[in-house]
DOPARO-874975 format. One record per atom (N, C-alpha, C, O): residue in one letter; x, y, z. Coordinates in steps of 0.1 Angstrom, whole numbers, plus 2048, in hexadecimal, padded with zeros to 3 digits. Layout:
N
aXYZ ...
//
This chain:
160
mBCB1E147B mBC11EC47D mBC81F9476 mBD41FB477 lBC0201470 lBC420D469 lBC6218474 lBBF21847E nBD0221472 nBD222D479 nBC6236477 nBC123746C sBC323D482 sBB8247481 sBBE25547D sBC9258481 iBB725C475 iBBB269470 iBAE27146F iBA326C46B lBB027F472 lBA5288470 lBA428C462 lBAE28C45A iB9828F45D iB9629344F iB8C29F44F iB8229F456 dB902A9448 dB892B6447 dB802B643C dB7F2AC435 aB772C043A aB6D2C1430 aB732C1422 aB6D2BA419 gB7D2C841F gB822CA412 gB852BD40A gB802BB3FF pB8C2B4411 pB8F2A740A pB8229E408 pB822973FE lB792A0411 lB6C298410 lB6429E404 lB5E2973FC iB632AB404 iB5C2B13F8 iB632AD3EB iB5C2A93E1 aB702AD3EA aB782AB3DE aB7529B3DB aB742983CF lB752933E4 lB722843E2 lB652823DB lB642793D3 fB5A2893DF fB4D2873DA fB492903CF fB3E28F3C9 dB522993CC dB4E2A33C0 dB592A13B5 dB642A63B7 sB5529A3AB sB602963A0 sB642A2399 sB6E2A1392 sB5D2AE399 sB612BA393 sB6B2C239B sB702CD397 dB6D2BE3A8 dB762C63B0 dB852C43AC dB892B93A8 rB8C2CE3AC rB9A2CE3A7 rBA32C53B0 rBAD2C13AB hB9F2C13BB hBA62B83C5 hBA12A93C4 hBA82A03CA hB962A73BC hB9029A3BC hB9A28E3B9 hB9C2853C1 kBA128F3AE kBAA2853AB kBB52833B5 kBB82773B9 gBBB28E3BA gBC628D3C3 gBC12873D0 gBC827F3D6 iBB628B3D6 iBB12863E2 iBAD2773E0 iBB126E3E9 kBA62743D6 kBA22663D4 kBAE25D3D4 kBAE2533DB sBB92603CC sBC52593CB sBCC2583DA sBD124E3DE fBCC2643E1 fBD32643ED fBCB25A3F7 fBD22533FE lBBE25B3F8 lBB7253401 lBB82443FE lBB923C407 kBB92413F1 kBBA2323EC kBC922D3F0 kBCB2223F4 eBD22363EF eBE02323F2 eBE4232400 eBED22B404 nBDC23A408 nBDF23C417 nBD323941F nBCC242423 pBD022B421 pBC4228428 pBC522B437 pBCF22843D yBBB23243D yBBB23644A yBAC233450 yBA4230448 rBAA23445C rB9D235463 rB9A244464 rBA024A46D yB9124945C yB8E25845A yB8425B466 yB7A254468 iB8826746D iB8026C477 iB7C27A474 iB8528246F sB7027E476 sB6C28C474 sB6028F47D sB5D287485 tB5A29A47B tB4F29F484 tB422A247B tB432A546F vB372A3482 vB2B2A747C vB2C2B5476 vB252B746B aB332BE47D aB352CB477 aB3C2CA469 aB382D2460 vB462C2468 vB4C2C045B vB432BA451 vB422BE445 fB3B2B0455 fB312AA44C fB272B4447 fB232B343B tB232BD450 tB192C844C tB1F2D1441 tB192D5437 eB2C2D4442 eB332DC438 eB342D442B eB322DA420 vB372C842C vB382BF41F vB2B2BE419 vB2A2C040D sB202BB420 sB132BA41B sB0E2C7414 sB092C7409 hB112D241B hB0E2DF414 hB152E1407 hB0F2E63FD mB222DE406 mB292E03FB mB262D63EF mB2A2D83E4 lB202CB3F3 lB1C2C13E9 lB0D2C23E5 lB082B93DF dB072CD3E9 dAF92D03E7 dAF52D13D8 dAE92D23D5 fAFF2D23D0 fAFC2D23C1 fAF82C53BC fAF32C43B0 sAF92BA3C4 sAF62AD3BF sAF12A43CB sAF82A23D5 vAE42A03CA vADF2983D4 vAE628A3D4 vAE72833DE hAEB2873C8 hAF227A3C6 hAFF27A3CE hB032713D5 aB062853CD aB142873D4 aB112873E2 aB182813EA qB0628E3E7 qB0328E3F5 qB002803FA qB0627B404 rAF82793F3 rAF426B3F7 rB002623F8 rB0225B401 dB092633ED dB1525B3ED dB1D25E3FA dB232553FF fB1E26B3FE fB2526F40A fB20269416 fB2726341E yB1226A417 yB0B264423 yB0C255424 yB0D25042F eB0C24E419 eB0D240418 eB1B23C41C eB1D232423 wB25244418 wB3224141B wB3424242B wB3B23A431 iB2E24C431 iB2E24D43F iB28241446 iB2D23C44F mB1C23D441 mB15231446 mB1D225445 mB1D21C44E cB2522443B cB2E218439 cB3B219440 cB4421043F kB3C223449 kB47226451 kB54229449 kB5F22444B gB5223143E gB5C236437 gB6324143F gB6F24443D vB5B247448 vB61251451 vB5925045D vB4C24F45D fB60251469 fB5A24F476 fB5625D47C fB5D26747A iB4B25E483 iB4726B48A iB4C26C497 iB4A2644A0 sB54277499 sB5827B4A7 sB4E2844AD sB4828D4A8 dB4B2804BA dB402874C1 dB462944C7 dB502954CE iB3E29F4C3 iB412AC4C9 iB342B04D0 iB292AF4CB nB362B44DD nB292B74E4 nB2B2C44EC nB352CA4EB qB212C74F3 qB202D44FA qB2C2D6503 qB2F2E2505 nB322CB509 nB3D2CC512 nB492D250A nB532D850F dB492D04FD dB552D54F5 dB542E34F1 dB5E2E94EC mB482EA4F2 mB462F74EE mB503014F4 mB5530A4ED pB53300501 pB5C30A507 pB6A30A500 pB703144FE rB6F2FE4FD rB7C2FD4F5 rB7A3024E7 rB833094E3 iB6F3004E0 iB6C3054D4 iB6C3144D3 iB7231A4CA vB6631A4DD vB663284DF vB7432E4E1 vB783384DB rB7C3274EA rB8A32B4EB rB9232B4DE rB993344DA lB913204D7 lB9731E4CA lB933294C0 lB9C32F4BA tB8732C4BF tB823354B6 tB883444BA tB8C34B4B1 eB883464C6 eB8F3534CA eB9E3534C7 eBA435D4C3 qBA43484CA qBB33474C8 qBB63484BA qBC134E4B7 yBAF3434B1 yBB13444A2 yBA934D49B yBA634B48F aBA43574A1 aB9C36149B aBA136748F aB9A36B485 dBAF36948E dBB536F482 dBB4367476 dBB836C46B lBB035A477 lBB035146A lBA3354463 lBA4356457 pB97354468 pB9234F474 pB90340473 pB9033A469 mB8F33A47F mB8C32B480 mB7D329480 mB7532F487 dB79320476 dB6B31E476 dB67312480 dB7030B486 fB5A310482 fB5530648B fB5A2F8488 fB5F2F1491 aB5A2F547B aB5E2E7477 aB6C2E547B aB6F2DA480 dB752EE478 dB832ED47B dB852EC48A dB8D2E448E aB7E2F3492 aB7E2F34A0 aB7B2E64A6 aB812E14AF tB702DF49F tB6C2D24A4 tB772C74A0 tB782BD4A7 lB7E2C9496 lB892C0493 lB952C249C lB9C2B84A0 vB982CE4A0 vBA22D04AA vB9E2C94B8 vBA62C34BE vB922CC4BC vB8D2C64C8 vB8E2B74C7 vB912B14D1 tB8A2B14BC tB8B2A24BA tB9929F4BB tB9C2954C2 aBA22A64B5 aBB12A24B6 aBB52A24C5 aBBC2984CA eBB12AC4CC eBB42AD4DB eBAE2A14E2 eBB529B4EB kBA229D4E0 kB9B2934E7 kBA02854E4 kBA127C4EC tBA52834D7 tBA82754D3 tBB82734D2 tBBD2684D2 gBBF27E4D2 gBCD27D4D0 gBD227B4C2 gBDE2794BF iBC827C4B8 iBCC27B4AA iBD32884A6 iBCE2934A9 qBDF2874A1 qBE629349D qBE929548E qBF229C48A eBE128E486 eBE328F478 eBD4291471 eBCA28D476 iBD5299466 iBC929C460 iBCB29C451 iBD629E44B iBC029A44A iBC029B43B iBB82A8438 iBAC2A843B sBBE2B2433 sBB72BF430 sBBD2C6425 sBC92C4421 lBB52CE41E lBBA2D7413 lBBD2E4418 lBC32EC411 dBBA2E7425 dBBC2F442B dBCA2F5431 dBD02EC436 rBCF301430 rBDC304437 rBDA308445 rBE330844D dBCD30A449 dBCA30E457 dBD0303461 dBD430746C fBD02F745E fBD52ED467 fBE42EE469 fBE92E8473 dBEB2F6461 dBF92F8463 dBFB30246F dC05303475 vBF030A472 vBF131447C vBEB30E48A vBF1311494 yBE0307489 yBDA302495 yBE42FA49E yBEC2F3499 rBE22FB4AA rBEB2F44B4 rBE32ED4BE rBD82F24C3 lBE72E14C3 lBE12DA4CE lBE92DE4DA lBF32E54D9 pBE32DA4E6 pBEA2DE4F2 pBF82D94F2 pBFB2CE4EC gC022E14F7 gC102DD4F6 gC162E24EA gC222DE4E7 kC0F2EA4E2 kC132EF4D5 kC162E54CA kC1D2E74C0 eC0F2D94CC eC112CE4C3 eC092D14B6 eBFE2D74B6 rC0E2CE4AB rC082D149D rBFE2C549A rC002B949E iBF42C8492 iBEC2BE48C iBF22BD47E iBF12C6476 hBF92B247A hC002B046E hBF62AD462 hBEF2A3463 nBF62B5458 nBEE2B344D nBF52AB442 nBFD2AF43A vBF229E443 vBF929443B vBF729642C vBFF293424 yBEA29B429 yBE829D41B yBF12A9415 yBF62A840A rBF12B341C rBF92BF417 rC072BB417 rC0F2BF40E lC0C2B4421 lC1A2B0421 lC1E2A6416 lC292A6411 sC1429E412 sC17294407 sC1629B3FA sC1C2953F0 sC102A63F9 sC0E2AC3EC sC142BA3EB sC112C23E3 iC1E2BC3F4 iC242C93F5 iC2B2CE3E7 iC2D2DA3E5 sC302C33E0 sC362C73D3 sC2D2C93C8 sC312CD3BD sC202C83CA sC162CA3C0 sC0E2D73C3 sC062D73CC pC112E13BB pC092ED3BE pBFA2EC3BC pBF22F43C2 lBF62E23B4 lBE82E03B2 lBE02DD3BF lBD52E13C0 nBE72D73C9 nBE12D23D5 nBE22DD3E0 nBDD2DA3EB lBE82E83DE lBEA2F23E8 lBE02FE3E4 lBDE3013D9 rBDA3033EF rBD130E3ED rBD13173F9 rBD5312404 dBCD3233F8 dBCC32B404 dBC132640D dBB7320408 sBC332841A sBBA322423 sBAB325421 sBA331D425 kBA933041C kB9B33441B kB9733640C kB8C33B40A sB9E331403 sB9A3323F4 sB943243F3 sB9C31A3F3 pB863223F1 pB803153EF pB8430F3E2 pB873163D8 pB853013E2 pB882FA3D6 pB7B2F83CE pB7C2F13C4 yB702FD3D2 yB632FA3CC yB603043C0 yB603103C2 hB5E2FE3B5 hB5B3063A9 hB4D3033A5 hB452FC3AB hB4A309399 hB3D307394 hB3A2F8392 hB422F038D rB2E2F4395 rB2B2E6395 rB202E438B rB162EC38A aB212DA384 aB162D637A aB0B2CF383 aB0E2C638B gAFF2D3380 gAF42CD388 gAF02C0383 gAE72BA389 
//
């Protein structure tokens, strides 16, 4: 059985947008490092929005979800107090809703690894000051192409 890992929006966008500067790196990383990917509907919403330049890219993403390319972690109303506390705690970044749902998912599942293009996950902490280890950034630390500021999006002009 594959190990479970969280996956953020950036790598999913890059996977389904061949013009994304991270596309080849993410595609290669995911092929060479098979995991059971876990994410949230908030992340899927972000991905869908960023893929809105192509109904085909969106459809491919949705079909990948349907084929269990990534599993959906449930975030519900009972998680909102924790999401509010996290948003307040990391207001200086700031923490967006999708990231907060991934941190809550990490807390609920015990998964302490993520695939992300963001440096924000270097800052976020789980209870007990445990880190969520970003295995993609750690694997690509020697490649400046794969590093970016936490809020500078990798999304560039898209051909329609």
